LUMVEXVEX-516237 format. One record per residue (C-alpha): x, y, z. Coordinates in steps of 0.25 Angstrom, whole numbers, padded with zeros to 4 digits, always signed. Layout:
N
XYZ...
end
This chain:
619
-0011-0170+0160-0013-0183+0152-0013-0178+0136-0012-0192+0131-0029-0191+0137-0034-0184+0128-0046-0176+0131-0060-0178+0124-0061-0162+0120-0048-0162+0113-0053-0172+0102-0062-0165+0094-0050-0153+0091-0041-0165+0088-0050-0172+0080-0051-0158+0074-0037-0158+0072-0035-0171+0065-0044-0168+0055-0037-0156+0051-0023-0162+0048-0030-0173+0041-0039-0165+0033-0031-0154+0028-0019-0161+0023-0028-0170+0017-0035-0160+0010-0023-0152+0005-0016-0163+0001-0029-0165-0008-0029-0152-0013-0013-0152-0017-0015-0165-0024-0022-0157-0036-0008-0150-0039+0000-0154-0049+0013-0159-0049+0018-0146-0054+0011-0139-0042+0020-0149-0034+0033-0145-0039+0030-0132-0038+0027-0134-0022+0039-0142-0020+0048-0129-0027+0043-0120-0019+0041-0127-0004+0057-0126-0001+0058-0112-0003+0055-0099+0002+0042-0101-0002+0038-0108+0009+0043-0098+0018+0036-0087+0014+0025-0097+0012+0025-0098+0029+0025-0083+0031+0012-0081+0022+0006-0090+0031+0010-0085+0043+0006-0071+0038-0007-0076+0032-0012-0086+0038-0010-0082+0053-0006-0070+0053-0016-0064+0039-0009-0052+0034-0016-0051+0022-0030-0051+0030-0024-0039+0039-0020-0031+0028-0033-0032+0023-0040-0029+0036-0034-0029+0051-0046-0034+0060-0048-0045+0050-0033-0048+0049-0033-0048+0064-0046-0058+0063-0038-0069+0054-0025-0066+0062-0031-0068+0076-0039-0080+0073-0028-0087+0063-0013-0082+0070-0020-0084+0084-0026-0097+0083-0011-0103+0077-0003-0096+0088-0014-0101+0099-0008-0117+0092+0005-0112+0093+0008-0105+0106-0002-0117+0111+0007-0127+0106+0019-0122+0113+0013-0118+0125+0008-0133+0126+0024-0136+0124+0029-0127+0132+0019-0132+0146+0018-0147+0143+0033-0149+0137+0028-0156+0126+0029-0152+0110+0018-0164+0107+0009-0163+0116-0007-0167+0109-0011-0157+0097-0024-0153+0105-0014-0151+0117-0011-0135+0113-0026-0135+0110-0031-0138+0123-0020-0134+0132-0027-0125+0144-0036-0137+0145-0024-0147+0147-0015-0136+0155-0027-0127+0163-0016-0123+0172-0003-0130+0166+0003-0119+0162+0013-0112+0173+0013-0098+0178+0026-0094+0172+0029-0085+0161+0028-0095+0150+0016-0100+0155+0009-0086+0156+0014-0082+0143+0007-0095+0135-0005-0093+0141-0005-0078+0136-0003-0081+0123-0011-0090+0121-0024-0080+0127-0018-0071+0120-0018-0078+0107-0033-0084+0111-0037-0071+0110-0032-0067+0098-0039-0077+0093-0051-0075+0100-0051-0059+0095-0050-0065+0082-0061-0074+0082-0069-0061+0087-0066-0053+0074-0069-0065+0065-0083-0066+0072-0087-0052+0071-0084-0053+0056-0093-0062+0054-0102-0053+0059-0096-0039+0057-0086-0040+0046-0085-0026+0043-0076-0024+0057-0067-0032+0051-0068-0026+0036-0075-0034+0030-0088-0032+0024-0093-0045+0023-0089-0059+0029-0089-0072+0020-0101-0082+0020-0098-0094+0024-0103-0108+0023-0107-0118+0032-0093-0125+0036-0086-0112+0036-0098-0107+0049-0094-0121+0056-0080-0120+0055-0082-0104+0058-0091-0107+0070-0080-0117+0077-0069-0106+0073-0078-0097+0081-0079-0106+0094-0065-0111+0095-0056-0100+0102-0067-0094+0112-0070-0109+0115-0053-0111+0117-0056-0098+0127-0067-0104+0133-0060-0116+0136-0049-0111+0140-0055-0101+0149-0063-0112+0154-0050-0118+0158-0042-0107+0162-0055-0103+0171-0052-0119+0179-0039-0118+0180-0037-0103+0186-0025-0102+0175-0025-0098+0162-0020-0084+0151-0024-0073+0155-0036-0074+0144-0042-0087+0145-0039-0087+0162-0046-0075+0163-0059-0078+0154-0059-0091+0162-0060-0085+0174-0072-0076+0170-0079-0089+0165-0077-0096+0177-0085-0086+0186-0097-0090+0178-0093-0104+0170-0091-0118+0176-0077-0120+0170-0075-0134+0175-0086-0139+0167-0084-0130+0155-0069-0135+0154-0072-0149+0146-0084-0144+0138-0075-0129+0133-0062-0137+0127-0072-0148+0121-0080-0135+0116-0065-0129+0109-0060-0144+0105-0074-0145+0097-0074-0132+0090-0057-0136+0086-0061-0147+0080-0073-0144+0074-0064-0132+0067-0053-0140+0063-0066-0151+0056-0073-0139+0048-0060-0128+0044-0058-0139+0032-0072-0136+0027-0072-0122+0030-0065-0109+0028-0056-0112+0038-0048-0122+0028-0041-0110+0025-0032-0110+0038-0025-0121+0035-0027-0121+0019-0021-0108+0017-0008-0113+0023-0006-0123+0014-0010-0112+0001+0002-0102+0006+0011-0113+0004+0006-0118-0010+0006-0102-0013+0021-0101-0010+0026-0115-0016+0021-0108-0030+0006-0113-0033-0005-0104-0035-0020-0105-0039-0021-0111-0051-0031-0111-0062-0034-0125-0061-0038-0131-0047-0025-0137-0038-0021-0137-0024-0018-0123-0023-0030-0119-0027-0038-0126-0016-0030-0122-0006-0032-0108-0010-0048-0111-0010-0047-0118+0004-0037-0106+0009-0049-0095+0009-0054-0091+0022-0065-0083+0018-0059-0073+0024-0069-0063+0016-0058-0052+0012-0061-0057-0002-0076-0053+0000-0074-0040+0006-0064-0035-0008-0073-0041-0018-0078-0031-0026-0093-0040-0029-0094-0040-0016-0092-0025-0012-0097-0019-0024-0108-0028-0031-0112-0036-0019-0108-0050-0024-0105-0059-0013-0104-0074-0018-0094-0074-0026-0081-0067-0018-0069-0078-0017-0071-0082-0004-0083-0088-0009-0078-0094-0022-0067-0101-0016-0076-0104-0005-0085-0111-0018-0073-0116-0023-0069-0125-0011-0084-0130-0008-0086-0131-0021-0087-0125-0036-0092-0110-0034-0104-0110-0044-0101-0098-0054-0106-0085-0048-0096-0086-0039-0086-0091-0049-0087-0080-0059-0093-0068-0052-0078-0062-0049-0072-0051-0055-0058-0057-0052-0052-0046-0049-0044-0052-0039-0049-0041-0025-0051-0055-0017-0038-0063-0022-0030-0047-0019-0036-0047-0004-0037-0062-0003-0028-0064+0012-0024-0079+0006-0021-0076-0008-0032-0086-0015-0031-0085-0030-0046-0082-0029-0047-0076-0045-0038-0088-0051-0049-0100-0042-0060-0093-0049-0054-0092-0063-0051-0108-0061-0067-0110-0055-0072-0101-0066-0064-0110-0076-0068-0123-0071-0082-0120-0073-0081-0114-0086-0074-0127-0090-0086-0136-0082-0098-0128-0090-0090-0124-0103-0081-0131-0111-0068-0124-0117-0071-0116-0129-0061-0117-0141-0058-0100-0144-0055-0095-0158-0043-0091-0163-0037-0077-0157-0032-0067-0170-0017-0067-0170-0008-0054-0169-0001-0049-0179+0014-0053-0183+0019-0037-0179+0031-0036-0169+0027-0027-0159+0034-0022-0145+0021-0021-0138+0008-0032-0140-0005-0026-0135-0016-0033-0128-0028-0024-0126-0038-0036-0121-0052-0039-0123-0057-0027-0111-0048-0016-0120-0053-0018-0132-0067-0016-0126-0060-0002-0119-0052+0002-0131-0048+0014-0125-0036+0006-0119-0033+0000-0132-0033+0014-0139-0024+0020-0127-0015+0008-0128-0013+0008-0141-0010+0023-0142+0001+0022-0131+0010+0012-0138+0009+0018-0151+0013+0033-0144+0023+0025-0137+0027+0019-0151+0025+0004-0147+0024-0006-0156+0010-0014-0152-0001-0022-0156-0012-0026-0152-0016-0040-0149-0030-0041-0148-0033-0028-0158-0043-0038-0163-0049-0040-0151-0047-0055-0152-0037-0060-0142-0039-0062-0129-0029-0064-0114-0040-0076-0112-0043-0071-0096-0058-0069-0099-0059-0084-0102-0051-0088-0092-0060-0079-0082-0071-0086-0086-0067-0098-0083-0064-0104-0097-0048-0106-0096-0046-0114-0107-0049-0103-0117-0044-0095-0108-0030-0102-0112-0033-0104-0127-0035-0089-0128-0022-0088-0118-0014-0097-0129-0018-0091-0140-0017-0077-0137-0002-0080-0131+0001-0085-0147-0005-0071-0151+0005-0063-0143+0017-0072-0147+0016-0070-0159+0016-0054-0158+0031-0053-0154+0028-0040-0145+0036-0039-0134+0025-0035-0124+0011-0037-0121+0003-0025-0118-0010-0028-0110-0021-0018-0106-0031-0028-0100-0026-0032-0086-0034-0045-0087-0026-0048-0099-0014-0045-0092-0014-0054-0083-0019-0064-0090-0005-0062-0101+0003-0062-0089-0003-0074-0081-0008-0084-0091-0002-0082-0104+0015-0086-0107+0019-0074-0116+0034-0072-0119+0031-0056-0117+0028-0048-0105+0014-0043-0104+0010-0029-0098-0002-0021-0094-0002-0008-0100-0001-0001-0086+0011-0007-0086+0016-0004-0099+0011+0011-0098+0019+0013-0087+0030+0008-0091+0029+0015-0104+0026+0028-0095+0040+0026-0089+0048+0025-0101+0041+0035-0110+0035+0044-0101+0034+0057-0110+0022+0049-0118+0014+0053-0106+0010+0064-0098+0005+0067-0084-0009+0073-0081-0016+0076-0069-0028+0067-0070-0033+0059-0058-0034+0045-0061-0039+0033-0050-0033+0019-0056-0041+0005-0053-0031-0006-0053-0038-0016-0063-0039-0030-0056-0031-0039-0065-0020-0028-0066-0019-0025-0051-0023-0037-0040-0021-0046-0055-0006-0042-0059+0001-0033-0049-0001-0019-0057-0004-0009-0049+0008+0003-0050+0008+0005-0065-0005+0011-0068-0004+0018-0057+0008+0023-0062+0003+0028-0076-0009+0035-0070+0002+0042-0060+0011+0047-0073-0002+0052-0079-0011+0058-0069-0013+0057-0055-0018+0043-0047-0028+0044-0039-0030+0033-0029-0043+0023-0026-0048+0017-0014-0046+0003-0021-0031+0001-0027-0018-0008-0031-0023-0023-0025-0037-0017-0020-0043-0013-0034-0057-0013-0036-0059-0023-0047-0068-0014-0058-0079-0022-0059-0078-0026-0073-0069-0040-0072-0073-0051-0082-0070-0061-0072-0084-0060-0068-0093-0068-0075-0107-0066-0064-0107-0051-0059-0120-0044-0064-0118-0031-0071-0123-0022-0059-0115-0029-0050-0102-0026-0060-0105-0011-0060-0107-0009-0045-0091-0015-0043-0089-0006-0055-0093+0006-0049-0088+0004-0035-0075+0002-0040-0076+0016-0049-0081+0023-0038-0068+0019-0029-0058+0024-0041-0067+0037-0042-0067+0041-0030-0055+0049-0030-0062+0058-0042-0050+0053-0052-0051+0058-0067-0050+0043-0071-0051+0029-0068-0039+0023-0073-0037+0008-0074-0030-0003-0082-0040-0012-0088-0048-0010-0097-0060-0019-0092-0058-0012-0080-0060+0000-0088-0072-0002-0095-0079-0007-0083-0076+0004-0075-0079+0017-0088-0094+0008-0088-0104+0017-0085-0104+0033-0083-0091+0036-0077-0087+0050-0071-0074+0048-0069-0066+0041-0082-0060+0028-0083-0049+0024-0091-0037+0014-0095-0023+0019-0091-0019+0016-0105-0030+0027-0108-0023+0038-0096-0010+0033-0103-0015+0037-0116-0021+0050-0111-0007+0052-0106+0001+0051-0118+0008+0065-0122+0001+0069-0136+0009+0068-0147+0015+0083-0151+0023+0082-0135+0026+0066-0139+0032+0070-0153+0032+0085-0156+0041+0084-0168+0028+0076-0172+0019+0087-0167+0028+0097-0175+0024+0090-0188+0011+0089-0189+0011+0105-0186+0018+0107-0198+0010+0097-0205-0003+0104-0200+0001+0118-0203+0006+0113-0220-0008+0106-0220-0014+0121-0216-0005+0129-0226-0009+0120-0237-0024+0123-0234
end
């Protein structure tokens, strides 16, 4: 075969391949130009480190093997792996095959793709020849099996562990149609060729002989290879404008992640790569409580990212989200969905509302204390938590003051979640000044939202602790302060404390020290949102109640004595309405389990008794 004479049918594939190799670098460079000089310096400092090797490892495990999707559902993971890894191996092994049997490492790029056409019977009947024929047929079967599952998923999604599939837009449908035909047409073209030549692998030769029994294979030879080349080229042209842009973009995103870039508040290259790395696998829609419990199916992460890619998402899509983090936790690409949504809200609010001047907040008193307690807005709506925390601090003999005693200090998170970034920064600056003037050595916080903000967006000279961490340490250092009971308690992981801050064990340790922990179906990283999140600006009260009731039923399935949480908003949300099983914050449980004063200080009890007797005598 003289390979300098290109057969005409290879041109659709070649043109499509050239388009991809030109378009992708151009668009990637366009995105990267959005980076600041500091971003590029960060990348340069990280390239020649072990982080690059870690990135390569993750590319192999996630882009090809899809390890995270396997953990979510084995059948879904197999589907993604067979398509991605199978196609990758077809390319790699196909290239090795051409090098081995043509004795030339610089073949035209289309040769490995159409090798069976050029070498219909040229592979020798040796162990090496039979080995390559068998491996290539096995890889083709692997990809076809994944394609079958992908087809099944579109119409019977529950078979693959999916409650529903994502809604496709027109560019996705075009690309998906090309993709569905690529490998069946490859099988058909190779089978026709094998049937004519009388040689091939066990799969293609067997099917070729079967086709020869009722089809004119000679007449179908060139049309079958033309069809295969056309769908390949068509897929390459459709890829950058469809969900399949993720195939190459996710690789670059992983490198950027390991080179220490992160989801920004402003729009930069990392955000562009994240938005285009979404494969729209639909896992986020399956873990979203808005979809499962409230029937809201238009604002999930997959649709938000899709709309963000093709333009500005509409306000209901931006606002109808709890920002609970369940979708980010489940996302196999680890896209910073909540941060992107907050950045989108910021752009929207800046466009429709100018920055407002915030009124000054009150200053903290000048007393020197050990602990500065910040209750947070929601704790003031559930004052039992504040009372419990105050009593525990007092009984422990800890000097403290309350930063927001007059309810005029805010952490700034509500403004930021609503998109008012400038106002949030103003609040943060003023609250920081108050904390610095307090002279405290520790900032104690009962609200997980405030805790996360203080840790991530404040630059404080003192450590910040959530009250679960503080109470667990207090129980470890001062076990005589508390007693154990037989109360059975289920625990709800607040979104910002669990998925947001990684605090799972300390509250459970407190419950084990004071009672019996009852497990729930959805815990830790998989915990459900209470439904009360202030981040959702569009949900109706009825829809919110549906989400809350579903989560409460899950937490009470084990018939505990209490449902315990570590967030004032979660407590307020779950406790609304008539609840057979009461809801309590963990600080309230800890206060209930404080040892009686007469046990801790028997001498004081004795003095009280003498005083009482004296009063009786006087009377």
